[in-house]
C-alpha positions in Angstrom: -45.2 -16.5 -12.0 -48.1 -15.9 -13.7 -48.2 -16.3 -17.6 -49.6 -13.8 -19.9 -51.7 -15.3 -22.4 -52.1 -12.3 -25.5 -54.4 -13.9 -27.4 -57.4 -13.8 -25.3 -58.8 -10.2 -23.7 -58.4 -11.6 -19.7 -56.8 -9.7 -17.2 -53.7 -11.0 -15.9 -51.1 -9.6 -13.2 -47.3 -9.8 -14.2 -45.5 -9.5 -10.7 -48.5 -8.4 -9.0 -48.2 -4.9 -10.2 -49.3 -4.5 -14.1 -52.9 -5.2 -15.2 -52.6 -6.6 -18.8 -55.8 -6.6 -20.5 -55.1 -6.6 -24.3 -51.8 -7.8 -26.8 -50.8 -4.3 -26.7 -50.3 -3.5 -23.1 -48.0 -6.8 -23.0 -46.5 -5.5 -26.1 -46.4 -1.8 -23.4 -45.0 -4.2 -20.6 -42.1 -6.0 -22.5 -40.6 -2.7 -23.7 -40.6 -1.2 -20.6 -39.2 -4.5 -19.0 -36.1 -4.6 -21.9 -35.7 -1.1 -21.4 -35.4 -1.2 -17.6 -32.9 -4.2 -17.8 -30.9 -2.3 -20.5 -30.7 0.7 -18.2 -29.3 -1.4 -15.4 -27.0 -3.2 -17.5 -25.3 0.3 -18.9 -25.2 1.5 -15.4 -23.3 -1.5 -14.4 -21.0 -0.9 -17.2 -20.1 2.4 -16.6 -16.5 2.9 -16.3 -14.7 5.9 -13.7 -14.0 9.2 -15.8 -10.7 9.1 -13.3 -8.3 6.9 -12.3 -5.8 6.8 -9.9 -3.1 5.9 -11.7 -2.3 9.0 -12.7 -2.5 13.1 -11.3 -2.6 14.7 -14.9 -5.8 12.9 -15.5 -8.6 15.3 -16.3 -12.5 15.2 -15.3 -13.4 14.3 -18.8 -14.0 17.4 -20.6 -10.4 17.3 -21.7 -8.5 14.7 -24.0 -7.8 11.5 -22.9 -3.9 11.4 -22.1 -1.7 8.7 -22.8 0.5 7.9 -19.0 3.3 5.9 -17.8 5.2 5.8 -14.8 8.8 6.9 -15.1 11.4 7.2 -11.8 11.7 10.9 -12.4 7.4 11.3 -12.6 4.6 11.0 -14.2 4.7 11.5 -18.1 1.5 12.2 -20.7 1.0 13.7 -24.1 -1.7 16.0 -25.3 -2.4 19.2 -27.2 -1.0 22.5 -25.8 -2.1 26.1 -26.3 -1.2 29.2 -25.1 -2.5 32.5 -24.0 -1.1 35.9 -24.0 -3.7 37.9 -22.1 -5.5 38.2 -19.1 -5.1 40.1 -15.6 -5.4 37.4 -12.9 -4.8 33.7 -12.4 -6.6 31.2 -10.6 -3.9 31.4 -8.1 -4.0 35.2 -7.2 -1.0 35.8 -9.4 -0.9 38.5 -11.8 -0.5 37.2 -15.2 3.1 37.9 -16.7 3.1 37.1 -20.4 7.2 37.2 -19.7 7.1 34.5 -16.7 7.3 30.6 -18.1 4.0 29.7 -16.5 1.6 27.4 -17.3 -2.9 26.7 -17.1 -3.3 22.6 -16.1 -6.5 21.4 -14.9 -5.7 19.6 -11.8 -2.6 19.6 -11.0 -1.6 21.7 -7.8 -0.1 25.4 -7.9 3.3 25.4 -7.7 3.8 22.2 -9.7 7.1 22.3 -12.1 6.6 20.6 -15.6 8.7 20.0 -18.4 6.9 20.4 -21.6 8.3 19.3 -24.8 7.0 20.2 -28.8 6.8 16.4 -29.7 7.6 17.5 -33.5 10.6 19.7 -32.9 12.1 18.1 -29.3 12.2 22.2 -27.6 11.6 21.8 -24.2 10.4 24.5 -21.4 10.2 24.2 -17.6 6.9 25.9 -16.3 5.0 26.5 -13.0 1.4 25.5 -12.9 -0.3 28.7 -11.4 -3.7 29.3 -13.5 -6.5 26.5 -14.1 -7.3 25.6 -17.8 -7.3 25.2 -21.0 -11.2 25.5 -20.9 -11.4 24.0 -24.6 -11.8 20.7 -25.2 -8.9 18.3 -26.2 -6.2 20.2 -24.7 -4.2 19.6 -21.7 -2.2 22.2 -21.1 -1.8 26.4 -22.0 1.4 28.2 -21.6 2.1 31.0 -21.2 3.4 33.6 -24.4 6.8 32.9 -23.5 6.7 29.6 -23.0 4.7 29.2 -26.3 7.7 31.0 -28.2 10.3 29.0 -26.5 8.3 25.8 -27.4 8.2 27.1 -31.4 4.2 27.4 -31.0 3.0 30.7 -31.6 2.8 30.4 -35.5 0.5 27.7 -35.1 -1.3 28.3 -31.9 -0.8 24.6 -30.7 1.2 21.6 -30.6 1.2 18.3 -29.2 3.5 18.2 -26.4 5.0 15.9 -23.9 4.3 16.5 -19.9 7.0 15.4 -17.2 6.2 16.6 -13.6 9.8 17.3 -12.6 8.4 19.1 -9.1 
């Protein structure tokens, strides 16, 4: 590999691609090489946004979930909220605030979840029929009646444990 003498104003070829005629150009080439090397290393260090270990992991815009496997299904923890308005769900059903339903980012429609308020221990079984939540940091939206059963209407959100039961 040819060397570059930065003390003289001579032209030298670097890797046969660049002509360097001054110490200033040499510094630009050196910075470019450092940048490209850093970018290549950063690309190699990227980890996947989701893993196949859990069906409950979201695509990155939601809170990360702590998951562990149980014989009965998958358990995860995160922040739940509730919604009380709407006309139609993502599954095509009419929204019913009295039904025990929920919105989840990626579980199949019809999935049954046991949602447990971690602070109070109160739980309710809901059926996934909608998509959401669309607020960063939240893992599930439950219907108004499910929120009342969990005792979270006053606060609006609650730390919950989600168990996939069917």
